[in-house]
C-alpha positions as CSV (number, residue, x, y, z in Angstrom):
1,M,68.9,83.3,80.1
2,A,71.4,81.6,82.4
3,I,73.7,84.0,84.8
4,D,77.3,84.2,83.8
5,L,79.4,82.9,86.7
6,D,82.4,83.8,85.3
7,A,81.5,87.7,84.8
8,I,80.4,87.3,88.5
9,R,83.6,85.9,89.5
10,R,85.4,88.5,87.8
11,K,83.6,91.4,89.5
12,L,83.7,90.0,92.8
13,N,87.7,89.5,92.5
14,N,87.9,93.1,91.3
15,L,86.1,94.4,94.3
16,Q,88.0,92.2,96.6
17,T,91.1,93.7,95.3
18,Q,89.9,97.1,95.5
19,T,88.8,96.7,99.3
20,G,92.4,95.2,99.7
21,R,94.2,98.0,98.2
22,Q,92.2,100.5,100.3
23,D,92.9,98.7,103.3
24,S,96.6,98.6,102.7
25,L,97.0,102.2,101.9
26,W,97.0,105.3,104.4
27,K,95.7,108.8,103.7
28,P,96.2,111.4,106.2
29,E,93.0,112.8,107.7
30,P,92.6,116.7,107.6
31,G,94.5,118.0,110.5
32,K,97.3,116.4,112.5
33,N,98.1,112.8,112.1
34,Q,101.1,110.7,113.7
35,V,102.6,107.8,112.0
36,R,105.9,105.7,112.6
37,I,107.5,104.7,109.6
38,V,109.2,101.3,110.0
39,P,111.3,98.7,108.0
40,Y,109.8,97.5,104.8
41,Q,109.6,93.8,104.9
42,F,110.5,93.4,101.3
43,N,113.4,95.5,101.3
44,K,114.9,96.0,104.7
45,D,117.9,98.4,103.4
46,N,115.5,100.8,102.4
47,P,112.0,101.7,103.5
48,F,111.1,104.2,100.6
49,I,109.6,102.7,97.6
50,E,110.0,105.2,94.5
51,M,107.3,104.7,92.1
52,Y,106.3,106.4,88.9
53,F,103.0,106.6,87.5
54,H,101.0,108.0,84.5
55,Y,98.0,109.7,85.7
56,D,94.6,110.3,84.3
57,L,95.8,108.3,80.9
58,G,92.0,107.6,79.7
59,K,90.7,108.4,82.9
60,K,93.0,105.7,84.6
61,N,96.1,105.5,86.4
62,Y,98.9,103.2,85.2
63,L,102.1,101.9,87.0
64,S,105.2,103.0,84.7
65,P,107.5,100.2,83.8
66,V,110.3,102.8,84.6
67,T,109.5,102.0,88.5
68,Y,111.2,98.6,87.8
69,G,113.6,99.3,85.3
70,D,111.9,98.4,82.2
71,P,111.2,100.3,78.6
72,D,108.0,102.4,79.0
73,P,106.2,103.2,75.7
74,V,104.7,106.3,77.1
75,D,107.6,107.5,78.3
76,E,109.6,107.0,75.0
77,F,106.9,108.6,73.4
78,A,107.3,111.7,75.4
79,Q,110.9,111.8,75.0
80,K,110.4,111.5,71.2
81,L,108.0,114.6,71.1
82,R,110.3,116.8,73.3
83,A,113.0,116.3,70.5
84,T,110.8,118.2,68.0
85,G,111.3,121.3,69.7
86,K,107.8,122.5,69.2
87,S,105.7,124.0,72.0
88,D,102.6,121.8,71.6
89,D,104.6,118.7,71.8
90,F,106.6,120.0,74.6
91,N,103.3,120.3,76.6
92,L,102.0,117.0,75.8
93,A,105.3,115.2,76.7
94,K,105.2,117.0,80.0
95,K,101.8,115.4,80.4
96,L,102.9,111.9,79.5
97,T,106.0,111.8,81.3
98,P,105.7,109.3,84.4
99,K,105.3,111.0,87.6
100,M,107.3,110.1,90.8
101,R,105.3,109.0,94.2
102,V,107.0,107.3,97.0
103,Y,105.6,105.0,99.4
104,A,106.9,104.0,102.9
105,P,105.4,101.3,105.3
106,V,104.0,103.4,108.6
107,L,102.2,102.4,111.8
108,V,99.4,104.9,112.2
109,R,99.3,106.0,115.9
110,G,96.0,105.1,117.3
111,K,95.3,102.5,114.9
112,E,98.4,100.1,115.3
113,S,96.0,97.2,115.5
114,E,95.2,97.4,111.8
115,G,98.7,96.5,111.1
116,V,101.4,98.4,108.7
117,K,100.0,100.7,105.9
118,L,101.8,102.2,102.9
119,W,101.7,105.9,103.0
120,G,102.2,107.6,99.7
121,F,103.6,111.1,99.1
122,G,105.3,113.6,96.8
123,K,108.7,114.6,96.0
124,Q,108.8,117.4,98.5
125,V,107.7,115.1,101.6
126,Y,110.2,112.9,100.5
127,T,113.0,115.3,100.1
128,E,112.2,116.8,103.9
129,L,112.4,112.9,105.1
130,L,115.5,112.0,103.7
131,G,116.9,115.3,105.0
132,F,116.0,114.3,108.5
133,I,117.5,111.1,108.0
134,A,120.7,112.2,106.6
135,D,120.9,114.7,109.6
136,P,123.3,113.3,112.1
137,D,121.0,114.8,115.0
138,Y,118.1,112.6,113.9
139,G,119.5,109.5,112.0
140,D,117.5,106.4,111.3
141,I,114.0,107.6,112.2
142,T,112.7,104.2,111.1
143,D,114.7,102.3,113.6
144,V,112.1,100.0,115.3
145,Q,114.0,100.5,118.8
146,A,115.0,104.0,118.5
147,G,113.4,105.6,115.9
148,R,111.2,108.9,116.0
149,D,107.4,109.3,115.2
150,I,106.3,112.0,112.5
151,S,103.3,114.2,112.9
152,V,101.8,114.8,109.7
153,E,99.4,117.9,109.1
154,F,97.2,117.5,106.3
155,T,95.2,120.6,104.8
156,P,92.8,119.8,101.9
157,A,92.6,122.0,98.7
158,E,90.0,124.7,99.0
159,G,89.0,126.5,96.0
160,V,89.6,125.9,92.3
161,G,93.5,125.8,91.4
162,N,94.6,125.1,95.0
163,Y,96.3,122.3,96.0
164,P,96.2,120.1,99.2
165,K,99.3,120.5,101.7
166,T,101.0,118.1,103.6
167,A,103.4,119.4,106.6
168,I,105.7,117.0,108.4
169,R,107.4,117.5,111.7
170,V,109.6,114.4,113.0
171,K,109.2,114.1,117.0
172,P,112.5,114.8,119.0
173,N,112.1,112.0,121.3
174,Q,113.3,108.5,120.3
175,T,111.0,105.6,121.2
176,A,110.1,102.1,120.2
177,A,107.6,101.8,117.4
178,T,105.9,99.3,119.7
179,E,105.8,97.1,122.8
180,D,103.1,94.9,121.5
181,K,104.4,91.5,120.6
182,N,101.4,91.2,118.2
183,I,102.2,94.2,116.4
184,A,105.9,93.7,116.4
185,D,105.2,90.6,114.5
186,K,102.8,92.6,111.9
187,I,105.6,94.8,111.0
188,V,108.2,92.0,110.7
189,N,105.8,89.3,108.8
190,G,102.4,90.8,108.0
191,Q,103.5,93.7,105.5
192,K,101.7,93.9,102.0
193,D,103.9,94.0,99.3
194,I,103.5,97.2,97.0
195,Y,103.4,95.1,93.9
196,E,100.2,93.3,94.9
197,I,98.4,96.5,95.1
198,F,100.0,98.2,92.0
199,K,100.3,95.6,89.0
200,K,102.8,95.9,86.5
201,N,102.1,96.9,83.0
202,S,103.4,95.2,79.8
203,Y,104.8,97.2,77.0
204,D,102.5,96.2,74.6
205,N,99.4,97.0,77.1
206,L,100.8,100.9,77.6
207,K,101.4,101.1,73.9
208,A,97.6,100.2,73.2
209,V,96.6,102.7,76.0
210,L,98.9,105.1,74.6
211,G,97.2,105.0,71.2
212,E,93.6,105.1,72.4
213,W,94.4,108.0,74.5
214,L,95.9,110.1,71.7
215,D,92.8,109.5,69.3
216,P,90.3,106.9,71.0
217,D,88.4,107.0,67.5
218,S,91.2,105.6,65.2
219,N,92.1,102.2,64.5
220,L,96.0,102.1,65.4
221,E,96.7,99.5,62.6
222,A,95.1,101.7,60.2
223,E,97.4,104.8,58.4
224,Q,97.5,107.6,60.5
225,A,96.1,111.1,58.8
226,P,98.7,113.8,58.9
227,V,96.8,116.1,61.0
228,A,93.8,115.0,63.5
229,T,92.5,116.5,66.6
230,S,92.5,114.5,69.9
231,T,89.2,114.0,71.8
232,A,91.3,112.8,74.8
233,T,93.7,115.3,75.2
234,G,92.0,118.3,73.9
235,V,95.4,119.2,71.8
236,K,95.3,119.5,68.4
237,S,97.7,116.8,67.0
238,T,100.5,118.1,64.7
239,E,102.2,116.4,62.0
240,S,105.1,115.9,64.1
241,I,103.3,114.2,67.0
242,E,101.7,111.8,64.4
243,T,105.2,111.2,62.9
244,A,106.8,110.8,66.2
245,F,104.3,107.8,67.0
246,D,104.9,106.1,63.7
247,D,108.4,106.3,63.8
248,L,108.8,105.1,67.3
249,F,106.4,102.3,67.1
250,N,106.6,101.6,63.3
251,E,103.1,102.0,62.5
C-alpha cells in the first residue's frame, strides 16, 4: 500500500502551524515577569486586539465571527435561548455566548531577541491597562520612546475550583522600548498578524459545529425530536431548545 503523501503534507503543515502559533503567543511564567507593550504593526492606532471565542465547543475553541463584525450562528442561538425565559435555556445560552479575550503585542524583557509576542489576557487586566493609559500621570505606556514597562505577576491555579491570577503593575520610569536597531526593526516590521494565528470561521462551519455539539449522535438534516438529551452538554434539551434551533436555522 503506497503512503498517502497528501495526508503527510497536511500533517506537516498542521504541526508547523501549531509551532508558529506557540512561538508567536506569550503566556507569563509563574512568578514575576516584565514586558513592554508596543504599537501593533497592523493597527498603529490601537495596540489592543479584542477577540471573542467559543471555548470548549466540542472539545475545541473557535474564534467567533463577532470578532470581525460578522454574524455568529452560535451567538444567535444563545440569544434565542435567552428569550425563552427558562433557566435551563439561560444556562446553555451563557455557555454558548462568545467570551472576550484581548491580545497586545509585547517585548518580553530578557527575551527581546525573540521579537514581538502576542500576550492574551482577560477583561480585568484589560480594564486595568486602559485605566493606566487614561490616567494623565501615565499616558501612553505603549510609546516606543517614552513608554513604561509592566510587571506581570502570575499565580497558577491551586486546588479544585480555583483560578489562576494575574496581577500587573506599571513601572514609574519612562524608558525606550529598545536601543537595539535589530529589535526596533522587529517591532516595526516583524510582528505576526493575529488573524494568521487564529483563523476566521464561516457561518456555515460554526452552525454545523453547534448542531453536532448539541447532539453529536443526530443528523442535523433529519427531523428533530421534541425532547432529547445532549451528551455533549450534559443538559437535558427542552422542547424550547429544539424549537429555537429549528426556528432560527429553518431546519
